[in-house]
C-alpha angles and dihedrals in degrees: 000000000000092000092050091050091049092050091049090051091049091050091051090051091048090051091049092049092047089055091049092050090049090050091050091047091051091049090051092047091053094052112113133182094205137028120208119209127186107254101240129007133164110267108277124238118265114269112198111231094019137091113212125205118205146151106242113229092207095065107001092242124144108239144172123219114202128212092258092057097258113142122201127183111233094188139338129229095226 
């Protein structure tokens, strides 16, 4: 019985480590050295809990829209 218990514990630890490795691989895969944004879109709808970066088609400025609807200009193109 002790051996079976030990093997079960080892398998659980292996499963846990495999999930961790998969998570780390996904994080590494999603690492980017550049982000491409479409140059000019209509201001997006508010998304609660998210901050959205975009280039506003109305004035060409780079903006962030926060989850509460607040919009701030990061920089302008003029």
